[in-house]
KEFI-975769 format. One line per 2 residues: number of its first residue (from 1); their letters; for each residue x, z, y of C-alpha. Coordinates in nm, 4 decimals, m for minus. Layout:
N
NUM	a	X:Z:Y | ...
***
This chain:
194
1	ms	m2.1012:m8.4156:4.5297 | m2.2508:m8.5996:4.2405
3	tq	m2.4304:m8.4778:3.9625 | m2.0919:m8.5242:3.7224
5	ee	m1.8707:m8.3301:3.9788 | m2.1600:m8.0654:4.0097
7	kk	m2.1007:m8.0601:3.5913 | m1.7300:m8.0649:3.6446
9	mt	m1.7563:m7.7759:3.8226 | m1.9973:m7.5948:3.6531
11	de	m1.7703:m7.6726:3.3320 | m1.4630:m7.5044:3.4664
13	el	m1.6888:m7.2535:3.6190 | m1.7480:m7.1773:3.2487
15	in	m1.4061:m7.2485:3.1600 | m1.3211:m6.9492:3.4476
17	aa	m1.6339:m6.7541:3.3572 | m1.5389:m6.8012:2.9870
19	ee	m1.1580:m6.6745:3.0462 | m1.2949:m6.3659:3.2546
21	tv	m1.5055:m6.2810:2.9696 | m1.2152:m6.3177:2.7415
23	en	m0.9517:m6.1227:2.9937 | m1.2295:m5.8600:3.0277
25	te	m1.3132:m5.7983:2.6661 | m0.9100:m5.7507:2.5787
27	nv	m0.9370:m5.5100:2.9294 | m1.1774:m5.3009:2.7739
29	en	m0.9992:m5.3142:2.4169 | m0.6990:m5.2255:2.5314
31	tq	m0.8707:m4.9366:2.7318 | m1.0604:m4.8527:2.4216
33	eq	m0.7024:m4.8624:2.2962 | m0.5725:m4.6749:2.5509
35	ee	m0.8530:m4.4032:2.5414 | m0.8160:m4.4036:2.1452
37	pl	m0.4460:m4.2501:2.1445 | m0.5585:m4.0423:2.4849
39	se	m0.8157:m3.8678:2.2721 | m0.5753:m3.8200:1.9530
41	md	m0.3138:m3.6880:2.2096 | m0.6177:m3.3942:2.3278
43	ql	m0.7011:m3.3534:1.9925 | m0.2889:m3.2903:1.9409
45	ka	m0.3017:m3.0517:2.2520 | m0.6767:m2.8325:2.1412
47	ql	m0.4980:m2.8107:1.7211 | m0.1534:m2.6501:1.9252
49	ae	m0.3244:m2.4489:2.1510 | m0.5235:m2.3062:1.8872
51	ae	m0.2272:m2.2780:1.6861 | m0.1030:m2.0934:1.8918
53	ak	m0.3850:m1.8320:1.9340 | m0.3669:m1.7524:1.5730
55	ia	m0.0440:m1.7159:1.6033 | m0.0407:m1.4624:1.9173
57	el	m0.3221:m1.2910:1.6918 | m0.1357:m1.3179:1.3993
59	qd	0.1485:m1.1303:1.5633 | m0.0012:m0.8366:1.7454
61	ry	m0.1616:m0.7869:1.4088 | 0.1418:m0.7875:1.2683
63	lr	0.2572:m0.5407:1.5878 | m0.0182:m0.3009:1.4978
65	qa	0.0173:m0.3196:1.1514 | 0.4012:m0.2352:1.2109
67	ae	0.3017:0.0877:1.4542 | 0.0045:0.2288:1.2639
69	fd	0.2912:0.2489:0.9328 | 0.5602:0.4143:1.1052
71	ny	0.2967:0.6742:1.2572 | 0.2051:0.7068:0.9109
73	rk	0.5020:0.7701:0.7259 | 0.6172:1.0088:1.0550
75	rt	0.2725:1.1496:1.0082 | 0.3418:1.2026:0.6338
77	mk	0.7035:1.3333:0.6549 | 0.5577:1.5911:0.8699
79	ek	0.2961:1.6982:0.6335 | 0.5360:1.7144:0.3752
81	ad	0.8066:1.9283:0.6108 | 0.4709:2.1633:0.6708
83	li	0.3776:2.1559:0.2856 | 0.7081:2.2383:0.1720
85	ks	0.7806:2.5665:0.4762 | 0.4689:2.6667:0.3981
87	aa	0.5418:2.7110:0.0235 | 0.8685:2.8824:0.1259
89	ek	0.6888:3.0941:0.3131 | 0.3778:3.2119:0.0312
91	vm	0.6977:3.2622:m0.2228 | 0.8348:3.5098:0.0493
93	va	0.5638:3.6736:0.1279 | 0.5111:3.7247:m0.2895
95	el	0.8718:3.8741:m0.3255 | 0.8247:4.1401:0.0033
97	pi	0.6557:4.4214:m0.2186 | 0.9551:4.3785:m0.4756
99	vd	1.2020:4.3935:m0.2022 | 1.0529:4.7462:m0.0270
101	dm	1.0274:4.8438:m0.4144 | 1.4275:4.7632:m0.4594
103	dr	1.4852:4.9774:m0.1599 | 1.2629:5.2955:m0.2262
105	al	1.4687:5.2770:m0.5733 | 1.8216:5.2290:m0.3998
107	dn	1.6957:5.5965:m0.1421 | 1.5896:5.8003:m0.5007
109	me	1.9452:5.7198:m0.6475 | 2.1246:5.7998:m0.3138
111	kg	1.8897:6.1690:m0.3873 | 2.0665:6.2065:m0.7056
113	md	1.8186:6.0748:m0.9261 | 1.8111:6.0739:m1.3015
115	ad	1.9890:5.8271:m1.4441 | 1.7473:5.7437:m1.6941
117	ac	1.4784:5.7324:m1.4327 | 1.6408:5.5095:m1.2186
119	ie	1.6893:5.2399:m1.5520 | 1.3281:5.2654:m1.6217
121	gf	1.2784:5.2437:m1.2448 | 1.4815:4.9030:m1.2694
123	kl	1.3107:4.7415:m1.5333 | 0.9474:4.7921:m1.4125
125	ia	1.0913:4.6294:m1.0495 | 1.2485:4.3575:m1.2629
127	qk	0.9164:4.3073:m1.4382 | 0.6816:4.3126:m1.1657
129	fk	0.9485:3.9976:m0.9777 | 0.9312:3.7949:m1.3303
131	nt	0.4877:3.8544:m1.3202 | 0.5330:3.7316:m0.9301
133	la	0.7866:3.4331:m1.0257 | 0.5506:3.3339:m1.3184
135	qq	0.2354:3.3719:m1.0860 | 0.4081:3.1133:m0.8201
137	gl	0.4130:2.8697:m1.1453 | 0.7919:2.9364:m1.3016
139	ek	0.7855:2.9419:m1.6413 | 1.1023:3.0401:m1.8426
141	id	1.1978:2.7326:m2.1348 | 1.1525:2.9343:m2.4547
143	td	1.5116:2.8774:m2.6850 | 1.4725:3.1289:m2.9670
145	gq	1.5145:2.9176:m3.3004 | 1.3450:2.5759:m3.0958
147	df	1.4916:2.2360:m3.1461 | 1.7645:2.1252:m2.9434
149	dt	1.5384:1.8995:m2.6580 | 1.7702:1.7601:m2.4243
151	dy	1.4909:1.7537:m2.1830 | 1.5046:2.0953:m2.1930
153	he	1.8214:2.2178:m2.2966 | 2.1943:2.1329:m2.1966
155	ai	2.4186:2.1955:m2.5074 | 2.7199:2.3698:m2.4564
157	al	2.8924:2.4352:m2.7459 | 2.8484:2.3313:m3.1226
159	ip	2.8271:2.6314:m3.4172 | 2.8840:2.5240:m3.7614
161	ap	2.4801:2.6158:m3.8978 | 2.5030:2.8835:m4.1360
163	te	2.1657:2.7357:m4.3161 | 2.0754:2.3988:m4.3855
165	el	1.7339:2.4576:m4.1870 | 1.9479:2.5684:m3.8412
167	kg	2.1692:2.1969:m3.8136 | 1.9854:2.0992:m3.5078
169	ki	1.8648:2.4159:m3.3956 | 1.9238:2.5953:m3.0729
171	ld	2.1340:2.9114:m3.2329 | 2.2592:3.1219:m2.9017
173	cv	2.0747:3.0714:m2.5309 | 2.3852:3.1453:m2.2709
175	qa	2.1948:3.1614:m2.0102 | 1.8385:3.0401:m1.9545
177	gy	1.6577:2.7819:m1.8446 | 1.3409:2.7484:m1.6314
179	kl	1.0630:2.5089:m1.5409 | 0.8813:2.5252:m1.2317
181	gd	0.5395:2.3559:m1.3305 | 0.6076:2.0621:m1.5560
183	kv	0.9466:2.0131:m1.3690 | 1.2885:2.1604:m1.5417
185	ir	1.4736:2.3117:m1.2438 | 1.7209:2.4486:m1.4714
187	ha	1.8039:2.3465:m1.8082 | 1.9127:2.6093:m2.0751
189	kv	2.2321:2.6317:m2.1821 | 2.2771:2.7067:m2.5835
191	av	2.4536:2.6874:m2.8179 | 2.3117:2.4574:m3.0919
193	gq	2.3940:2.4717:m3.5379 | 2.5884:2.1673:m3.6945
***
């Protein structure tokens, strides 16, 4: 081979080598482009897995809190029922001595006791009963000469007031009203002057 042929060959080899380099570069770029979407895909998969784990954690926390709240609700309902039961028991125990007094009074009446003594005995029993209820928090609503107040009184009649000062005031109480603590448990039924 002559030097020109060698040079031609060398030129052809150079051209081939250059083409191979270009192809290799394109292959590397294509591979990188393919790898980048794969890495993006991997990132998305990782984010999805992370989100699913977070959802599972939140769902578990929600279920636990719902169960805890349900247990709390049941416990407080039971405590309220027990409180009501014990309050009723407390009132009944406080009233038992009064029941005993009434039984003794009835026995004495059957034995032919004096009517005045029976009346006096029942007055004492009634006073003891009222005192026991007051100790439990029961309070009679005052109506004598008071202004009519819808929070405590229920007007069942309007009566012409004898004087101008008695207009809007309670003239008569038909049925006593009561409060238990601060709560009105029965409004007083009254006649109001107009």
